The first five atom37 places (N, CA, C, CB, O) and aatype in JSON, in Angstrom:
{
  "aatype": [12, 3, 10, 11, 9, 2, 3, 0, 6, 2, 9, 16, 12, 16, 8, 16, 7, 10, 10, 15, 7, 11, 2, 7, 11, 19, 9, 8, 19, 4, 13, 6, 1, 11, 16, 11, 11, 7, 2, 3, 18, 0, 6, 9, 9, 10, 14, 15, 1, 11, 19, 19, 2, 15, 11, 7, 13, 3, 6, 7, 6, 10, 0, 5, 10, 15, 10, 18, 10, 11, 7, 5, 6, 11, 15, 9, 9, 11, 11, 0, 11, 5, 9, 3, 8, 3, 10, 9, 13, 2, 10],
  "atom_mask": [
    [1, 1, 1, 1, 1],
    [1, 1, 1, 1, 1],
    [1, 1, 1, 1, 1],
    [1, 1, 1, 1, 1],
    [1, 1, 1, 1, 1],
    [1, 1, 1, 1, 1],
    [1, 1, 1, 1, 1],
    [1, 1, 1, 1, 1],
    [1, 1, 1, 1, 1],
    [1, 1, 1, 1, 1],
    [1, 1, 1, 1, 1],
    [1, 1, 1, 1, 1],
    [1, 1, 1, 1, 1],
    [1, 1, 1, 1, 1],
    [1, 1, 1, 1, 1],
    [1, 1, 1, 1, 1],
    [1, 1, 1, 0, 1],
    [1, 1, 1, 1, 1],
    [1, 1, 1, 1, 1],
    [1, 1, 1, 1, 1],
    [1, 1, 1, 0, 1],
    [1, 1, 1, 1, 1],
    [1, 1, 1, 1, 1],
    [1, 1, 1, 0, 1],
    [1, 1, 1, 1, 1],
    [1, 1, 1, 1, 1],
    [1, 1, 1, 1, 1],
    [1, 1, 1, 1, 1],
    [1, 1, 1, 1, 1],
    [1, 1, 1, 1, 1],
    [1, 1, 1, 1, 1],
    [1, 1, 1, 1, 1],
    [1, 1, 1, 1, 1],
    [1, 1, 1, 1, 1],
    [1, 1, 1, 1, 1],
    [1, 1, 1, 1, 1],
    [1, 1, 1, 1, 1],
    [1, 1, 1, 0, 1],
    [1, 1, 1, 1, 1],
    [1, 1, 1, 1, 1],
    [1, 1, 1, 1, 1],
    [1, 1, 1, 1, 1],
    [1, 1, 1, 1, 1],
    [1, 1, 1, 1, 1],
    [1, 1, 1, 1, 1],
    [1, 1, 1, 1, 1],
    [1, 1, 1, 1, 1],
    [1, 1, 1, 1, 1],
    [1, 1, 1, 1, 1],
    [1, 1, 1, 1, 1],
    [1, 1, 1, 1, 1],
    [1, 1, 1, 1, 1],
    [1, 1, 1, 1, 1],
    [1, 1, 1, 1, 1],
    [1, 1, 1, 1, 1],
    [1, 1, 1, 0, 1],
    [1, 1, 1, 1, 1],
    [1, 1, 1, 1, 1],
    [1, 1, 1, 1, 1],
    [1, 1, 1, 0, 1],
    [1, 1, 1, 1, 1],
    [1, 1, 1, 1, 1],
    [1, 1, 1, 1, 1],
    [1, 1, 1, 1, 1],
    [1, 1, 1, 1, 1],
    [1, 1, 1, 1, 1],
    [1, 1, 1, 1, 1],
    [1, 1, 1, 1, 1],
    [1, 1, 1, 1, 1],
    [1, 1, 1, 1, 1],
    [1, 1, 1, 0, 1],
    [1, 1, 1, 1, 1],
    [1, 1, 1, 1, 1],
    [1, 1, 1, 1, 1],
    [1, 1, 1, 1, 1],
    [1, 1, 1, 1, 1],
    [1, 1, 1, 1, 1],
    [1, 1, 1, 1, 1],
    [1, 1, 1, 1, 1],
    [1, 1, 1, 1, 1],
    [1, 1, 1, 1, 1],
    [1, 1, 1, 1, 1],
    [1, 1, 1, 1, 1],
    [1, 1, 1, 1, 1],
    [1, 1, 1, 1, 1],
    [1, 1, 1, 1, 1],
    [1, 1, 1, 1, 1],
    [1, 1, 1, 1, 1],
    [1, 1, 1, 1, 1],
    [1, 1, 1, 1, 1],
    [1, 1, 1, 1, 1]
  ],
  "atom_positions": [
    [[-16.57, -4.94, 6.64], [-16.85, -4.69, 5.23], [-17.12, -6.02, 4.54], [-15.67, -3.92, 4.54], [-16.28, -6.92, 4.57]],
    [[-18.27, -6.14, 3.94], [-18.65, -7.36, 3.26], [-18.53, -7.15, 1.75], [-20.1, -7.78, 3.65], [-19.28, -6.38, 1.16]],
    [[-17.58, -7.84, 1.13], [-17.36, -7.72, -0.3], [-18.1, -8.84, -1.01], [-15.86, -7.74, -0.64], [-18.17, -9.96, -0.51]],
    [[-18.64, -8.53, -2.18], [-19.39, -9.52, -2.93], [-18.97, -9.45, -4.39], [-20.92, -9.3, -2.79], [-18.72, -8.38, -4.93]],
    [[-18.89, -10.62, -5.01], [-18.58, -10.67, -6.44], [-19.89, -10.84, -7.19], [-17.59, -11.83, -6.76], [-20.64, -11.78, -6.94]],
    [[-20.16, -9.93, -8.11], [-21.37, -10.02, -8.93], [-21.3, -11.22, -9.86], [-21.57, -8.74, -9.73], [-20.27, -11.47, -10.48]],
    [[-22.39, -11.96, -9.96], [-22.48, -13.12, -10.87], [-21.34, -14.11, -10.66], [-22.49, -12.66, -12.32], [-20.78, -14.62, -11.64]],
    [[-20.99, -14.37, -9.42], [-19.86, -15.26, -9.1], [-20.02, -16.63, -9.74], [-19.71, -15.41, -7.6], [-19.03, -17.25, -10.12]],
    [[-21.25, -17.1, -9.86], [-21.47, -18.43, -10.45], [-21.17, -18.46, -11.95], [-22.9, -18.86, -10.21], [-21.07, -19.54, -12.54]],
    [[-21.03, -17.3, -12.56], [-20.74, -17.24, -14.0], [-19.28, -16.95, -14.32], [-21.6, -16.18, -14.63], [-18.93, -16.71, -15.48]],
    [[-18.43, -16.96, -13.31], [-17.01, -16.68, -13.51], [-16.27, -17.99, -13.78], [-16.4, -15.95, -12.28], [-16.45, -18.98, -13.07]],
    [[-15.45, -17.98, -14.83], [-14.6, -19.14, -15.1], [-13.16, -18.75, -14.77], [-14.74, -19.62, -16.59], [-12.76, -17.59, -14.92]],
    [[-12.4, -19.73, -14.33], [-11.0, -19.5, -13.99], [-10.14, -20.46, -14.8], [-10.75, -19.68, -12.47], [-10.44, -21.66, -14.88]],
    [[-9.1, -19.95, -15.39], [-8.09, -20.77, -16.07], [-6.73, -20.33, -15.58], [-8.21, -20.65, -17.63], [-6.58, -19.23, -15.04]],
    [[-5.73, -21.2, -15.77], [-4.38, -20.8, -15.37], [-3.36, -21.52, -16.24], [-4.13, -21.11, -13.89], [-3.63, -22.54, -16.86]],
    [[-2.19, -20.95, -16.26], [-1.08, -21.52, -17.01], [-0.38, -22.57, -16.17], [-0.08, -20.41, -17.44], [-0.72, -22.8, -15.01]],
    [[0.59, -23.21, -16.77], [1.55, -24.01, -16.01], [2.54, -23.05, -15.38], [0.0, 0.0, 0.0], [2.32, -21.84, -15.35]],
    [[3.64, -23.58, -14.88], [4.68, -22.74, -14.29], [5.44, -22.03, -15.4], [5.64, -23.57, -13.41], [5.9, -22.66, -16.35]],
    [[5.57, -20.72, -15.26], [6.29, -19.9, -16.24], [7.46, -19.22, -15.56], [5.35, -18.86, -16.9], [7.41, -18.94, -14.36]],
    [[8.5, -18.94, -16.32], [9.64, -18.21, -15.77], [9.29, -16.74, -15.63], [10.9, -18.39, -16.65], [8.84, -16.11, -16.58]],
    [[9.5, -16.21, -14.44], [9.27, -14.79, -14.18], [10.57, -14.14, -13.76], [0.0, 0.0, 0.0], [11.62, -14.79, -13.7]],
    [[10.52, -12.85, -13.47], [11.72, -12.11, -13.06], [12.31, -12.66, -11.77], [11.39, -10.63, -12.89], [13.53, -12.69, -11.6]],
    [[11.44, -13.1, -10.86], [11.9, -13.55, -9.55], [11.6, -15.03, -9.31], [11.26, -12.71, -8.45], [11.36, -15.44, -8.17]],
    [[11.6, -15.82, -10.35], [11.31, -17.24, -10.2], [10.09, -17.65, -11.0], [0.0, 0.0, 0.0], [9.66, -16.94, -11.91]],
    [[9.55, -18.8, -10.66], [8.39, -19.34, -11.37], [7.11, -18.62, -10.96], [8.27, -20.85, -11.12], [6.93, -18.29, -9.79]],
    [[6.23, -18.4, -11.93], [4.94, -17.76, -11.68], [3.84, -18.52, -12.43], [4.96, -16.27, -12.11], [4.12, -19.31, -13.33]],
    [[2.62, -18.27, -12.05], [1.44, -18.83, -12.71], [0.51, -17.67, -13.01], [0.74, -19.93, -11.82], [0.22, -16.87, -12.12]],
    [[0.03, -17.57, -14.23], [-0.95, -16.55, -14.59], [-2.33, -17.17, -14.46], [-0.7, -16.01, -16.04], [-2.64, -18.18, -15.09]],
    [[-3.17, -16.55, -13.64], [-4.52, -17.02, -13.41], [-5.48, -16.0, -14.02], [-4.81, -17.22, -11.88], [-5.38, -14.8, -13.76]],
    [[-6.41, -16.48, -14.84], [-7.36, -15.6, -15.51], [-8.78, -15.91, -15.06], [-7.24, -15.74, -17.04], [-9.19, -17.08, -15.0]],
    [[-9.52, -14.88, -14.75], [-10.94, -14.98, -14.41], [-11.72, -14.26, -15.5], [-11.24, -14.37, -13.0], [-11.36, -13.15, -15.89]],
    [[-12.78, -14.89, -15.99], [-13.61, -14.29, -17.02], [-15.07, -14.42, -16.65], [-13.35, -14.93, -18.39], [-15.49, -15.4, -16.03]],
    [[-15.85, -13.4, -17.04], [-17.28, -13.39, -16.77], [-17.97, -12.72, -17.95], [-17.6, -12.66, -15.42], [-17.63, -11.6, -18.32]],
    [[-18.94, -13.41, -18.54], [-19.72, -12.83, -19.63], [-20.81, -11.94, -19.03], [-20.34, -13.94, -20.54], [-21.49, -12.32, -18.08]],
    [[-20.95, -10.76, -19.6], [-22.0, -9.84, -19.17], [-22.75, -9.35, -20.4], [-21.4, -8.64, -18.37], [-22.38, -9.64, -21.53]],
    [[-23.82, -8.6, -20.16], [-24.58, -8.03, -21.28], [-23.74, -7.02, -22.06], [-25.86, -7.35, -20.76], [-23.98, -6.79, -23.25]],
    [[-22.77, -6.42, -21.39], [-21.92, -5.41, -22.01], [-20.68, -6.0, -22.68], [-21.49, -4.39, -20.99], [-19.94, -5.29, -23.36]],
    [[-20.45, -7.3, -22.5], [-19.26, -7.94, -23.06], [-18.65, -8.89, -22.06], [0.0, 0.0, 0.0], [-19.37, -9.54, -21.3]],
    [[-17.35, -8.98, -22.04], [-16.66, -9.88, -21.12], [-15.84, -9.1, -20.11], [-15.75, -10.85, -21.88], [-15.11, -8.17, -20.45]],
    [[-15.98, -9.5, -18.84], [-15.11, -8.98, -17.8], [-13.92, -9.93, -17.69], [-15.86, -8.84, -16.42], [-14.05, -11.13, -17.94]],
    [[-12.78, -9.39, -17.32], [-11.54, -10.16, -17.35], [-10.62, -9.68, -16.23], [-10.85, -10.04, -18.73], [-10.51, -8.48, -15.98]],
    [[-9.97, -10.62, -15.58], [-8.93, -10.25, -14.6], [-7.81, -11.27, -14.7], [-9.52, -10.2, -13.14], [-8.06, -12.48, -14.74]],
    [[-6.59, -10.78, -14.75], [-5.41, -11.65, -14.78], [-4.58, -11.34, -13.54], [-4.57, -11.45, -16.09], [-4.17, -10.2, -13.31]],
    [[-4.32, -12.38, -12.75], [-3.6, -12.23, -11.5], [-2.45, -13.24, -11.49], [-4.54, -12.44, -10.27], [-2.61, -14.39, -11.9]],
    [[-1.29, -12.79, -11.02], [-0.1, -13.65, -10.99], [0.06, -14.27, -9.61], [1.17, -12.85, -11.38], [-0.06, -13.59, -8.59]],
    [[0.33, -15.56, -9.59], [0.71, -16.25, -8.35], [2.21, -16.45, -8.36], [-0.03, -17.61, -8.2], [2.74, -16.69, -9.45]],
    [[2.91, -16.37, -7.3], [2.41, -16.35, -5.93], [2.15, -14.95, -5.37], [3.38, -17.05, -5.05], [1.64, -14.85, -4.26]],
    [[2.48, -13.89, -6.08], [2.35, -12.53, -5.53], [0.9, -12.06, -5.42], [3.13, -11.56, -6.39], [0.61, -11.15, -4.64]],
    [[0.01, -12.66, -6.18], [-1.39, -12.26, -6.28], [-1.54, -10.81, -6.76], [-2.08, -12.44, -4.92], [-2.45, -10.09, -6.35]],
    [[-0.62, -10.42, -7.62], [-0.65, -9.07, -8.21], [-1.58, -9.09, -9.43], [0.8, -8.6, -8.61], [-1.47, -9.96, -10.29]],
    [[-2.48, -8.12, -9.48], [-3.37, -7.98, -10.63], [-2.58, -7.29, -11.74], [-4.67, -7.16, -10.27], [-2.11, -6.17, -11.57]],
    [[-2.43, -7.96, -12.87], [-1.66, -7.38, -13.97], [-2.55, -6.82, -15.08], [-0.73, -8.42, -14.55], [-2.1, -6.02, -15.89]],
    [[-3.82, -7.25, -15.1], [-4.73, -6.77, -16.13], [-6.15, -7.03, -15.66], [-4.46, -7.47, -17.5], [-6.45, -8.1, -15.15]],
    [[-7.03, -6.05, -15.84], [-8.43, -6.29, -15.5], [-9.33, -5.35, -16.27], [-8.66, -6.12, -14.0], [-8.96, -4.23, -16.64]],
    [[-10.54, -5.83, -16.5], [-11.56, -5.04, -17.18], [-12.91, -5.52, -16.66], [-11.46, -5.18, -18.76], [-13.24, -6.7, -16.79]],
    [[-13.69, -4.63, -16.08], [-15.04, -4.97, -15.67], [-15.2, -5.4, -14.22], [0.0, 0.0, 0.0], [-16.29, -5.27, -13.66]],
    [[-14.14, -5.89, -13.59], [-14.2, -6.25, -12.17], [-13.85, -5.0, -11.36], [-13.22, -7.44, -11.84], [-12.86, -4.33, -11.65]],
    [[-14.65, -4.69, -10.33], [-14.33, -3.52, -9.51], [-13.27, -3.9, -8.47], [-15.61, -2.97, -8.82], [-12.91, -5.06, -8.33]],
    [[-12.79, -2.91, -7.74], [-11.71, -3.12, -6.77], [-12.08, -4.15, -5.7], [-11.32, -1.8, -6.1], [-11.25, -4.97, -5.31]],
    [[-13.32, -4.1, -5.22], [-13.77, -5.07, -4.23], [-13.77, -6.48, -4.77], [0.0, 0.0, 0.0], [-13.38, -7.42, -4.07]],
    [[-14.19, -6.64, -6.01], [-14.2, -7.97, -6.63], [-12.78, -8.48, -6.83], [-14.94, -7.93, -7.97], [-12.51, -9.66, -6.61]],
    [[-11.88, -7.6, -7.24], [-10.48, -8.01, -7.4], [-9.89, -8.44, -6.06], [-9.65, -6.86, -8.0], [-9.1, -9.39, -6.0]],
    [[-10.26, -7.76, -4.99], [-9.8, -8.15, -3.66], [-10.34, -9.54, -3.3], [-10.24, -7.11, -2.6], [-9.62, -10.35, -2.72]],
    [[-11.59, -9.8, -3.63], [-12.19, -11.11, -3.35], [-11.51, -12.21, -4.17], [-13.69, -11.09, -3.65], [-11.27, -13.3, -3.66]],
    [[-11.2, -11.91, -5.43], [-10.51, -12.9, -6.26], [-9.12, -13.2, -5.69], [-10.39, -12.4, -7.72], [-8.68, -14.35, -5.69]],
    [[-8.44, -12.18, -5.2], [-7.12, -12.38, -4.59], [-7.23, -13.23, -3.33], [-6.46, -11.03, -4.25], [-6.38, -14.09, -3.08]],
    [[-8.27, -13.0, -2.53], [-8.49, -13.81, -1.33], [-8.78, -15.26, -1.71], [-9.64, -13.24, -0.5], [-8.31, -16.19, -1.06]],
    [[-9.57, -15.44, -2.77], [-9.85, -16.79, -3.25], [-8.55, -17.49, -3.64], [-10.82, -16.74, -4.46], [-8.33, -18.65, -3.28]],
    [[-7.69, -16.78, -4.37], [-6.42, -17.37, -4.79], [-5.54, -17.71, -3.59], [-5.68, -16.4, -5.72], [-4.82, -18.71, -3.6]],
    [[-5.58, -16.88, -2.56], [-4.8, -17.16, -1.36], [-5.21, -18.51, -0.77], [-4.98, -16.04, -0.31], [-4.36, -19.29, -0.35]],
    [[-6.51, -18.78, -0.74], [-7.0, -20.04, -0.2], [-6.76, -21.24, -1.1], [0.0, 0.0, 0.0], [-6.66, -22.37, -0.62]],
    [[-6.68, -21.0, -2.4], [-6.54, -22.09, -3.37], [-5.14, -22.23, -3.93], [-7.51, -21.88, -4.5], [-4.9, -23.05, -4.82]],
    [[-4.21, -21.45, -3.44], [-2.86, -21.37, -4.02], [-2.17, -22.73, -4.13], [-2.01, -20.44, -3.19], [-1.62, -23.05, -5.18]],
    [[-2.17, -23.52, -3.07], [-1.49, -24.81, -3.1], [-2.08, -25.73, -4.17], [-1.56, -25.49, -1.72], [-1.35, -26.4, -4.89]],
    [[-3.4, -25.74, -4.27], [-4.07, -26.57, -5.26], [-3.74, -26.12, -6.69], [-5.59, -26.54, -5.04], [-3.5, -26.94, -7.57]],
    [[-3.73, -24.82, -6.91], [-3.44, -24.29, -8.24], [-1.99, -24.57, -8.61], [-3.71, -22.76, -8.29], [-1.71, -24.94, -9.76]],
    [[-1.07, -24.42, -7.68], [0.34, -24.72, -7.96], [0.51, -26.18, -8.31], [1.23, -24.36, -6.75], [1.24, -26.52, -9.25]],
    [[-0.15, -27.05, -7.58], [-0.08, -28.49, -7.86], [-0.6, -28.79, -9.27], [-0.89, -29.28, -6.82], [0.01, -29.57, -10.0]],
    [[-1.71, -28.17, -9.65], [-2.28, -28.38, -10.99], [-1.36, -27.79, -12.07], [-3.68, -27.75, -11.1], [-1.22, -28.38, -13.14]],
    [[-0.74, -26.64, -11.79], [0.18, -26.02, -12.75], [1.39, -26.92, -12.99], [0.63, -24.64, -12.25], [1.86, -27.04, -14.12]],
    [[1.89, -27.54, -11.93], [3.01, -28.47, -12.08], [2.6, -29.67, -12.92], [3.53, -28.93, -10.71], [3.39, -30.2, -13.7]],
    [[1.35, -30.12, -12.76], [0.86, -31.25, -13.54], [0.74, -30.88, -15.02], [-0.51, -31.72, -13.0], [1.02, -31.71, -15.88]],
    [[0.34, -29.66, -15.31], [0.27, -29.2, -16.7], [1.66, -29.31, -17.33], [-0.25, -27.73, -16.78], [1.79, -29.83, -18.43]],
    [[2.69, -28.81, -16.63], [4.04, -28.91, -17.15], [4.46, -30.34, -17.37], [5.01, -28.23, -16.21], [5.05, -30.67, -18.4]],
    [[4.17, -31.2, -16.43], [4.51, -32.62, -16.52], [3.83, -33.25, -17.73], [4.1, -33.36, -15.22], [4.48, -33.96, -18.51]],
    [[2.55, -32.99, -17.9], [1.79, -33.56, -19.01], [2.33, -33.07, -20.36], [0.32, -33.19, -18.89], [2.41, -33.85, -21.31]],
    [[2.71, -31.8, -20.45], [3.25, -31.27, -21.71], [4.56, -31.94, -22.07], [3.45, -29.75, -21.6], [4.79, -32.29, -23.23]],
    [[5.43, -32.11, -21.08], [6.74, -32.72, -21.33], [6.59, -34.14, -21.83], [7.6, -32.7, -20.06], [7.27, -34.55, -22.78]],
    [[5.71, -34.91, -21.22], [5.61, -36.32, -21.55], [4.65, -36.61, -22.69], [5.2, -37.09, -20.35], [4.54, -37.76, -23.12]],
    [[3.95, -35.61, -23.19], [3.06, -35.82, -24.33], [3.6, -35.24, -25.62], [1.73, -35.23, -24.04], [2.92, -35.31, -26.65]],
    [[4.78, -34.69, -25.61], [5.37, -34.13, -26.83], [5.87, -35.21, -27.75], [6.52, -33.18, -26.49], [6.4, -34.92, -28.82]]
  ]
}
């Protein structure tokens, strides 16, 4: 099965720093894509890669985004820790 993300080059990704969750620290990762109909949006939590909110992305695309996060998880966690560090020392 070959999954494809529509307009992948137009998707932006943002994420939070480390946040307190029920079972430890989590990172909220958001994917957004502008379309003719409006904005598509997906919010996925790391490290579980659970989709907590989405609009406009189909199930196959959400699976691809989760696979992307699996491959990029270490890098995103490192950047999230840096966000926390920068906030603490810039206050």
